Structures are given as structure tokens and as C-alpha cells.
C-alpha positions in Angstrom: -97.5 65.5 -39.3 -98.9 63.8 -41.8 -97.3 60.4 -41.8 -95.5 58.7 -45.5 -97.2 56.1 -46.8 -96.3 53.0 -46.3 -95.9 49.5 -48.3 -93.9 51.4 -51.3 -90.9 49.3 -52.2 -88.8 52.1 -53.6 -85.1 51.0 -54.0 -81.8 51.1 -56.1 -81.7 47.9 -57.3 -78.2 47.6 -58.8 -76.7 44.2 -59.7 -74.4 42.3 -57.7 -71.9 41.4 -60.4 -68.0 39.9 -59.3 -65.3 42.5 -59.2 -63.3 42.2 -62.5 -59.9 42.7 -60.5 -60.2 40.8 -57.6 -60.6 36.8 -57.3 -62.8 37.0 -54.1 -66.1 35.5 -54.8 -67.0 37.9 -52.7 -66.5 40.9 -54.4 -68.5 43.2 -56.1 -69.4 45.6 -58.7 -71.9 48.6 -58.5 -73.9 50.2 -61.4 -74.1 53.8 -61.3 -76.3 54.5 -58.7 -79.6 54.9 -61.1 -80.2 52.4 -63.6 -78.9 54.8 -66.7 -82.0 53.9 -69.6 -81.9 55.4 -72.5 -84.8 55.0 -74.9 -87.7 56.1 -77.1 -91.4 55.9 -76.2 -93.2 53.7 -77.7 -96.4 55.6 -79.6 -99.0 53.6 -77.7 -97.8 52.9 -74.1 -100.7 51.2 -72.2 -101.9 53.0 -69.1 -103.3 50.6 -67.6 -106.2 52.1 -67.1 -108.6 48.3 -66.9 -106.9 47.3 -63.5 -106.7 50.6 -61.9 -109.9 53.0 -62.9 -108.6 55.4 -60.3 -105.1 56.0 -62.4 -104.2 58.9 -64.7 -102.0 58.1 -67.6 -99.2 60.5 -67.6 -96.3 61.2 -70.3 -92.7 60.8 -69.9 -90.4 63.2 -70.1 -89.1 63.6 -73.4 -85.8 64.5 -72.7 -83.8 61.4 -73.2 -81.0 60.2 -70.4 -78.1 60.1 -71.7 -76.3 56.8 -72.0 -73.7 55.9 -69.8 -71.4 53.2 -69.4 -73.8 50.8 -67.7 -76.7 52.0 -69.5 -79.0 50.4 -72.0 -79.5 51.7 -76.2 -82.8 53.1 -76.7 -83.7 51.2 -79.1 -83.3 47.7 -76.6 -85.8 50.1 -73.7 -89.6 48.8 -74.3 -91.7 50.5 -71.9 -94.9 48.7 -71.7 -97.0 50.8 -69.3 -96.9 54.2 -67.4 -99.6 55.9 -65.3 -100.1 57.7 -62.1 -101.3 56.3 -59.7 -102.4 57.7 -55.8 -99.3 57.0 -54.1 -97.0 56.6 -57.4 -96.2 57.6 -61.1 -95.8 53.9 -62.5 -93.9 52.7 -65.1 -93.0 49.3 -66.4 -90.0 48.9 -68.9 -89.1 45.3 -70.3 -84.8 45.1 -71.3 -84.0 43.1 -74.9 -82.0 40.5 -74.3 -80.0 41.5 -77.0 -78.4 44.1 -74.2 -75.3 43.9 -72.8 -76.2 44.3 -69.4 -76.9 42.1 -66.3 -81.1 43.1 -66.8 -81.2 42.2 -70.0 -84.5 39.8 -70.7 -85.6 41.5 -67.7 -88.9 43.2 -66.3 -88.1 46.7 -64.5 -90.9 48.1 -62.0 -89.5 52.1 -62.0 -92.1 54.0 -59.6 -91.6 57.5 -57.7 -90.1 60.8 -59.7 -86.1 59.6 -60.0 -87.9 56.6 -60.8 -86.3 54.2 -59.0 -86.2 50.5 -59.4 -88.9 48.5 -57.8 -89.3 45.2 -58.4 -87.4 42.3 -61.3 -87.9 39.1 -63.3 -86.5 37.1 -65.4 -88.3 35.3 -67.7 -85.9 32.1 -68.1 -84.1 32.0 -64.5 -85.5 32.6 -61.1 -82.5 35.1 -59.1 -82.4 38.1 -60.2 -78.4 39.4 -59.2 -80.2 42.0 -57.3 -80.7 41.9 -53.4 -83.5 40.1 -53.7 -80.8 37.2 -53.2 -79.6 38.1 -50.1 -83.6 37.8 -48.9 -83.8 35.0 -50.5 -81.2 33.8 -47.9 -83.7 34.3 -44.7 -85.3 31.0 -44.8 -83.2 28.7 -43.0 -82.7 30.8 -40.0 -86.0 31.1 -39.1 -88.1 29.1 -36.9 -91.4 27.5 -38.1 -93.7 30.0 -39.1 -94.9 32.7 -41.3 -92.7 35.1 -42.9 -94.5 38.5 -43.8 -92.5 41.1 -46.7 -93.6 44.6 -45.4 -93.4 46.2 -49.4 -94.6 43.4 -51.4 -93.8 45.4 -55.1 -95.0 43.1 -58.0 -93.2 39.9 -56.2 -89.5 39.6 -56.8 -88.9 38.6 -53.0 -91.9 36.3 -52.9 -91.8 34.4 -55.9 -88.2 33.4 -54.7 -89.2 32.2 -51.1 -91.8 30.0 -52.3 -89.9 28.6 -55.0 -87.3 27.6 -52.9 -88.7 26.8 -49.7 -92.2 24.7 -50.2 -92.5 24.9 -46.7 -92.6 28.1 -46.5 -96.1 30.1 -46.0 -95.3 34.5 -47.7 -97.8 37.1 -46.5 -97.2 40.5 -48.0 -98.3 44.0 -47.8 -98.2 47.0 -50.0 -99.8 50.1 -49.9 -100.8 51.3 -53.8 -102.9 48.2 -55.0 -102.0 49.7 -58.5 -98.6 48.3 -57.9 -100.1 44.6 -57.2 -102.3 45.3 -60.4 -99.3 46.0 -62.2 -97.4 42.8 -60.3 -100.2 40.5 -61.6 -100.3 42.2 -65.6 -96.4 41.8 -66.1 -94.6 40.1 -63.3 -96.8 36.8 -62.9 -97.9 37.7 -59.6 -101.3 36.3 -60.8 -100.1 33.0 -61.8 -97.6 32.5 -58.8 -101.2 33.3 -56.9 -102.7 30.6 -57.9 -99.7 28.4 -57.9 -99.2 29.0 -54.0 -102.9 29.6 -53.1 -102.4 28.2 -49.5 -99.0 30.4 -48.7 -99.3 33.6 -50.5 -101.0 35.9 -49.2 -101.2 39.3 -49.9 -102.7 42.6 -48.1 -103.5 46.2 -49.8 -102.7 48.8 -46.3 -99.6 50.2 -44.2 -97.0 47.7 -43.8 -96.0 48.2 -40.4 -99.4 47.8 -39.1 -98.9 44.0 -40.4 -99.9 40.7 -38.2 -100.4 37.2 -38.3 -101.8 35.0 -35.1 -98.9 34.1 -33.0 -96.8 36.0 -34.7 -93.9 36.5 -37.7 -91.0 33.8 -37.6 -89.1 36.1 -39.9 -89.9 40.1 -41.5 -88.7 40.7 -44.6 -88.4 44.8 -44.6 -88.7 46.9 -47.8 -90.2 50.1 -47.4 -89.9 52.9 -49.4 -91.6 56.5 -50.0 -90.4 58.9 -52.5 -87.2 57.2 -53.4 -85.8 57.4 -49.6 -86.5 54.7 -46.5 -89.7 56.3 -45.3 -88.9 58.0 -41.7 -90.7 55.5 -39.5 -87.5 53.1 -40.0 -85.4 55.7 -38.2 -87.8 55.6 -34.8 -86.9 53.4 -32.4 -91.0 52.4 -31.4 -91.0 51.0 -34.9 -88.2 48.0 -34.2 -89.5 47.8 -30.5 -93.5 46.7 -32.7 -91.6 45.1 -35.2 -89.9 42.8 -32.8 -92.9 42.4 -31.0 -94.3 40.9 -33.9 -91.5 38.3 -34.1 -92.4 34.7 -33.1 -89.3 33.5 -30.8 -86.5 33.0 -32.3 -88.1 35.1 -35.4 -85.4 37.9 -36.8 -85.5 40.4 -39.3 -83.8 41.6 -42.9 -84.1 44.9 -44.0 -83.0 46.7 -47.0 -81.9 49.9 -45.6 -80.5 51.7 -48.7 -77.7 54.1 -48.6 -75.7 56.3 -50.7 -77.2 55.2 -53.7 -81.0 55.8 -53.3 -81.7 59.0 -55.2 -84.8 60.6 -53.0 -87.5 63.2 -54.5 -86.5 65.2 -52.1 -82.1 66.4 -51.7 -82.9 67.0 -48.2 -83.1 63.2 -47.4 -79.6 62.0 -48.1 -79.5 58.7 -48.7 -76.5 57.6 -46.5 -77.1 59.6 -43.7 -80.7 58.0 -43.5 -79.5 54.4 -43.3 -77.6 55.7 -40.8 -80.0 56.6 -38.6 -81.9 53.6 -39.7 -79.5 51.6 -38.3 -79.0 53.2 -35.0 -82.7 53.0 -34.4 -82.1 49.3 -35.3 -79.2 48.8 -32.9 -81.0 50.4 -30.2 -83.5 48.3 -30.4 -81.8 44.7 -31.1 -78.7 45.9 -29.4 -75.3 44.5 -30.9 -77.4 41.5 -32.5 -77.4 44.0 -36.1 -75.3 43.1 -38.6 -75.0 44.1 -42.0 -74.1 43.2 -45.6 -72.8 46.0 -47.6 -73.8 45.6 -51.6 -71.2 47.5 -53.2 -67.2 48.7 -53.1 -67.7 50.8 -50.2 -69.9 50.4 -47.3 -72.1 52.7 -47.1 -72.7 52.2 -50.7 -75.9 49.9 -50.5 -76.4 47.5 -47.4 -79.1 45.0 -46.4 -79.3 44.5 -42.2 -80.0 41.7 -40.4 -81.0 41.3 -36.7 -80.5 38.3 -33.8 -76.8 36.3 -33.1 -75.2 35.3 -36.5 -75.7 31.9 -37.1 -73.2 29.3 -37.2 -72.1 30.4 -41.3 -70.9 26.3 -42.0 -74.2 25.4 -41.7 -76.4 28.4 -42.8 -74.6 27.5 -46.2 -75.8 23.7 -45.8 -79.0 24.6 -45.8 -78.8 27.1 -48.6 -79.2 26.3 -52.1 -75.6 26.9 -53.7 -76.2 29.1 -56.2 -76.7 31.4 -52.7 -73.7 30.3 -50.1 -71.3 32.9 -51.5 -73.8 35.9 -49.2 -73.4 34.0 -46.0 -69.5 35.7 -45.1 -70.6 38.7 -46.2 -72.3 40.1 -43.3 -70.0 42.1 -41.0 -71.5 43.5 -37.3 -72.7 46.8 -37.2 -70.8 48.6 -34.3 -73.4 51.1 -34.2 
């Protein structure tokens, strides 16, 4: 059976917003499963041919999604580029700073048929108000050594880690070279590479074959294809291989999706795939798997972490103040 292409970071990014009816700062309110964008096509969106010679320009449907409560009006969204690469249907959107939405002033990378958001960046702020911020809490838990990002996308997680932790070296894997090209052109990835030439290394290829000498101190896993977690993440042998690629004391943090994920194949239910992936992790790491829920419901969308839960107060002290709110949100996965 042909394996699903790896290295794609497809997920449903959902803003992390304090719930208006809860006083706890750890309560979250999410947008609908997809960021509903009502937009109009620009006259001449760039097909990005100079960056990806093999890509074929394509056209978004003229059908306009109806604006919802958390949607963005058409005239506040601009399509910067759209084309088909070998692996993806790629679109880059720019959301006006005038929009009444958490993504106002951002650029969004959309991949696959459903248009799932894969990366986000803001011009005037570092934090994304999405689960990338949770990813950025991992480095203080790790022993010395490089961090691997499996499913690099346009570099959202890498940017946070490089700028917050001056000692961390990042190695990122992405299957689609066109995604990296878009990241360099529209998401400031080229600037990031110039700024950190000895701390950022990007590879094109199968992310699950990633390796570095002496192993990773930590791994961030964000591997989706066609809008769904890749099937390899529901296989215990995958987690055995990843575990072997860690240094002593190393950890893995994973975007395991959830019910909010919309796959191209309707038979790939996001909630069930998440549960199968967590069970595969639990089989390998036993009781050393913890889960952080990003939504109001436990199965809405989740991040998983391997290893013993650390001293929470020490973890908070090692984090920037803006990230400390996530520490108390982890719960053991009971299998």
C-alpha cells in the first residue's frame, strides 16, 4: 500500500481566546471548525511560478463562503498567491488589520482541498494566539541538544522557538519544496534563515526519516496530509522509531488534531483519528502521555506531550510570562 506523503503541516488553526463567560484564564473559546473566509479573488493573484517552476496555477472557486459570526468579510481578505504544487493546493491569504477577528493583520497559509490553515504569522507581534504558542513551551523541558520540527510548513513554530530561546538549534523537515518557497517569499522565512544561519536548518523530504547525530533533545510533530493526520501516526512502530531518535530525557510534543479537523476523505473522522494516534502513543510511552485540549470540549483539538509531567512551578518560571498560562492545562491520557 502506497504510504501517504509526509512532512505536511495541515491542521485547523483555531484562535485561543479566553471564554467570555469564564473567569479562569485557562478557559478557551474557539472558532468554528474551519476559519470561514468570505473573500473575493484579486484580479491577478500571483501563481508563484518563479519560485516553483513545476507548479501549475489554479483558480479558487467563484463560490463565496457565507460569512459566519467568526468569519471575515470578503473585502478584508486578500489572496496573495494560489497554485497547485506536486503535493498541495497552496493559497496565501492576508487578513486586513481592520478585521474584527483574532487573525486580523496576519498572513495565512492554506493547503489541501478543504483549505486548512497550515501556518500563520503577524507583522507586528510574535505570538500567534494558536497552538503554536503551546509548542513554544517545550524547550525548557528538554535536555541540551537540537529540536526537530516534523512538518515545518512556513516556519511558524520555528520562529517562536528561535526568538524565545537563544540556545536552541532547530532542524525542520517539510515534504513540499513549494511550501518552503512560499514561506521564504511571504512569511519571512528567508529573513529567519539569514538571522539564524547556525541555528536553523531546513530539509526537504520524508519527515519520519528525520535524524541528527546523537539524537534530538525534543521533537515537534505536526504531520497532516489531505487535511488529516497521516496514518503512520496511528502505527505504534512510528512512535517506537521516534522514541529511539530522542536523546536521554528527550520529549515529543504532537498536534493530534481532533473533531475540528476536516479531511478531504470524509471517512477519516478527525476525532477517531486523534484517538487512534493517542492510543498508539500510549502503547509506546505507557502512562507518560499528557494531553492539552484547545477547545471547550476535550475532543475538540488537542496537543499531546510525552514524558513525566514536570514540576509545574519550575516549568512556569522557565517560560516567558505570556506562555505560562498553558502549563496547568495538561491532563494525563488514560488510554
